[in-house]
C-alpha positions in Angstrom: -41.8 -13.7 25.3 -42.4 -13.7 21.7 -45.4 -14.6 19.8 -45.5 -17.5 17.3 -45.4 -15.1 14.1 -42.8 -12.7 15.6 -40.5 -15.9 16.5 -41.0 -16.8 13.1 -39.9 -13.5 11.9 -36.8 -13.4 14.5 -35.8 -16.5 13.1 -36.0 -16.0 9.5 -33.8 -13.2 10.0 -31.3 -15.0 11.8 -30.9 -17.4 9.6 -30.9 -15.0 6.6 -27.8 -13.1 8.2 -26.1 -15.8 8.9 -26.1 -17.1 5.6 -24.9 -13.8 4.7 -22.1 -13.9 6.3 -21.3 -17.5 5.2 -21.9 -16.0 1.7 -18.9 -13.1 2.7 -17.1 -15.8 3.8 -16.9 -17.6 1.4 -16.1 -15.1 -1.1 -13.7 -13.2 0.8 -10.8 -15.4 -1.0 -11.9 -13.8 -4.6 -11.5 -10.0 -3.2 -8.6 -8.6 -4.4 -5.8 -7.2 -1.9 -4.7 -3.5 -3.3 -1.5 -5.3 -5.3 -3.1 -8.5 -6.5 -3.1 -11.7 -4.8 -0.7 -15.1 -4.9 -1.6 -17.4 -7.6 -1.0 -21.3 -8.3 2.7 -21.8 -10.3 0.9 -23.6 -12.7 -1.0 -20.2 -13.5 1.9 -18.3 -14.5 1.8 -17.1 -18.2 5.6 -15.7 -18.0 8.8 -15.7 -15.6 10.5 -12.1 -14.8 13.7 -12.6 -13.4 15.0 -10.4 -10.6 17.8 -9.6 -8.7 20.1 -6.5 -7.7 20.4 -5.0 -10.8 16.8 -4.6 -11.3 15.4 -1.7 -10.8 11.5 -2.0 -12.6 9.2 -4.4 -13.7 5.9 -4.3 -16.6 3.1 -5.9 -16.1 -0.7 -5.9 -17.0 -3.5 -5.7 -15.2 -4.5 -9.5 -14.9 -1.6 -11.1 -15.5 0.1 -13.5 -13.4 3.9 -13.7 -13.3 6.5 -16.2 -11.7 9.2 -13.7 -10.2 12.3 -15.6 -9.7 15.7 -14.6 -7.9 18.8 -16.4 -6.2 16.4 -16.8 -2.8 13.6 -18.6 -4.6 10.1 -18.0 -6.7 6.6 -16.4 -6.0 3.7 -16.1 -8.5 1.5 -13.3 -8.6 -2.0 -12.0 -10.1 -1.5 -8.2 -10.6 -5.4 -7.4 -10.1 -4.7 -4.3 -8.9 -6.8 -1.2 -7.2 -6.7 1.3 -10.2 -5.2 3.8 -7.8 -2.6 1.5 -7.3 -0.7 1.1 -10.7 2.9 2.1 -9.7 4.1 0.7 -6.1 7.2 -1.3 -4.6 7.9 -4.7 -4.9 8.4 -5.1 -2.0 4.9 -4.3 -0.8 3.4 -8.1 -2.1 7.0 -9.9 -1.6 9.4 -8.4 1.3 11.1 -11.1 2.5 12.7 -11.4 -1.3 16.1 -9.2 -0.9 16.2 -8.1 -4.4 12.5 -7.0 -4.1 13.6 -3.5 -2.9 13.6 -0.6 -4.5 12.3 -2.4 -7.9 8.9 -0.7 -9.1 6.3 -2.6 -10.2 4.3 -0.8 -13.3 0.8 -2.2 -14.3 -0.6 -1.1 -17.3 -4.2 -1.6 -18.5 -5.2 -4.7 -19.9 -6.4 -5.1 -23.5 -10.1 -5.6 -21.8 -9.4 -2.2 -19.5 -9.0 0.3 -22.3 
């Protein structure tokens, strides 16, 4: 059986671990995926129309874009990993038929230069 000071130390460590886990979970939504993350429709800074003739799109790091097609629209914040500056649009929206074989080119923002 643990003595009172040891029991207190164990309880303190357990409480600290629980607080740490809660903080990680609370911040998980803020951590960007390798290609960025979905964003609210009202946050879009511009629209990009995509269709069967679209081969590439140019965006800037941190930019929030609404992609519009015949199938619908979605809004994306380009907060990419530095190793993901060029990728297929289908990585972020595979269900959007015209997104197949459309390359996304992510330029550094003015803040990154």
